[in-house]
C-alpha positions as CSV (number, residue, x, y, z in Angstrom):
1,M,-9.1,12.9,-3.3
2,A,-10.6,11.8,-6.6
3,D,-10.3,8.2,-7.7
4,K,-7.3,7.3,-9.7
5,L,-7.1,5.0,-12.7
6,H,-4.4,2.3,-12.9
7,F,-2.9,2.5,-16.4
8,S,-0.3,0.3,-18.2
9,L,1.2,1.0,-21.6
10,V,3.1,-2.0,-23.0
11,S,4.9,-2.5,-26.3
12,P,6.6,-5.7,-27.6
13,E,10.0,-4.2,-26.4
14,R,9.0,-3.0,-22.9
15,E,6.5,-1.5,-20.5
16,L,6.6,2.2,-21.1
17,F,4.3,3.2,-18.2
18,S,2.6,1.7,-15.3
19,G,0.9,3.7,-12.5
20,L,-2.1,5.6,-11.1
21,V,-3.3,8.5,-13.3
22,D,-6.2,10.9,-13.5
23,Q,-7.3,10.2,-17.2
24,V,-6.0,8.6,-20.4
25,D,-7.1,9.6,-23.9
26,A,-6.4,7.2,-26.8
27,P,-7.0,6.8,-30.5
28,G,-9.5,4.0,-30.9
29,S,-10.1,2.5,-34.3
30,E,-13.7,3.6,-34.2
31,G,-13.0,7.0,-32.6
32,D,-10.8,8.6,-29.9
33,F,-11.9,7.9,-26.3
34,G,-11.0,8.9,-22.8
35,V,-11.0,6.7,-19.7
36,L,-11.4,7.8,-16.1
37,A,-11.4,5.7,-12.9
38,N,-14.5,3.4,-12.6
39,H,-15.1,3.5,-16.4
40,A,-17.4,0.8,-17.8
41,P,-15.4,-2.2,-19.1
42,F,-14.7,-2.5,-22.9
43,M,-12.1,-3.6,-25.4
44,T,-11.2,-1.9,-28.7
45,T,-8.5,-1.9,-31.3
46,L,-6.2,1.2,-31.7
47,K,-5.3,3.2,-34.7
48,E,-2.1,5.2,-35.2
49,G,-2.1,8.3,-33.0
50,Q,-1.3,9.6,-29.6
51,V,-2.1,8.4,-26.1
52,R,-2.3,11.3,-23.6
53,V,-1.8,10.5,-19.9
54,H,-3.1,13.1,-17.5
55,H,-1.6,13.1,-14.0
56,D,-1.6,15.8,-11.4
57,G,-2.0,18.6,-14.0
58,K,0.7,17.3,-16.4
59,V,0.2,15.5,-19.7
60,T,2.6,12.9,-21.0
61,V,2.2,11.9,-24.7
62,Y,3.1,8.6,-26.3
63,D,2.9,7.8,-30.1
64,V,1.3,4.5,-30.8
65,R,0.7,2.4,-33.9
66,G,-1.9,-0.3,-33.6
67,G,-2.7,-2.6,-30.8
68,F,-5.5,-3.1,-28.3
69,A,-7.0,-1.2,-25.3
70,D,-8.7,-3.2,-22.5
71,V,-10.7,-1.4,-19.8
72,T,-11.5,-3.6,-16.8
73,P,-12.6,-2.9,-13.2
74,D,-8.8,-3.0,-12.4
75,G,-7.9,-0.2,-14.9
76,L,-6.8,0.4,-18.5
77,T,-4.1,-1.7,-20.3
78,I,-2.9,-0.7,-23.7
79,L,-1.0,-3.4,-25.6
80,A,0.5,-1.5,-28.5
81,E,2.2,-2.9,-31.6
82,H,4.6,0.0,-31.4
83,A,4.8,2.8,-28.8
84,S,7.3,5.5,-27.9
85,E,7.3,8.7,-25.8
86,A,6.5,11.6,-28.1
87,A,9.3,14.1,-28.7
């Protein structure tokens, strides 16, 4: 089994997602990026766009506006100024 990435998506209102996933793609302010398990640590600001969460062949999409993404050895945390599941 391939390594999984622990991912959390949090807005000021609530935690929208927390769990193990295969990959997350996000809209960084300096360009879109993707994160897999064991990614090198970094932190970046986010621009308005979509966060795509890949898990077991399915993709869940969230709309975000602003915030921060923090990749650590423990996983990826996105603290969004606004986030909602895309329609």
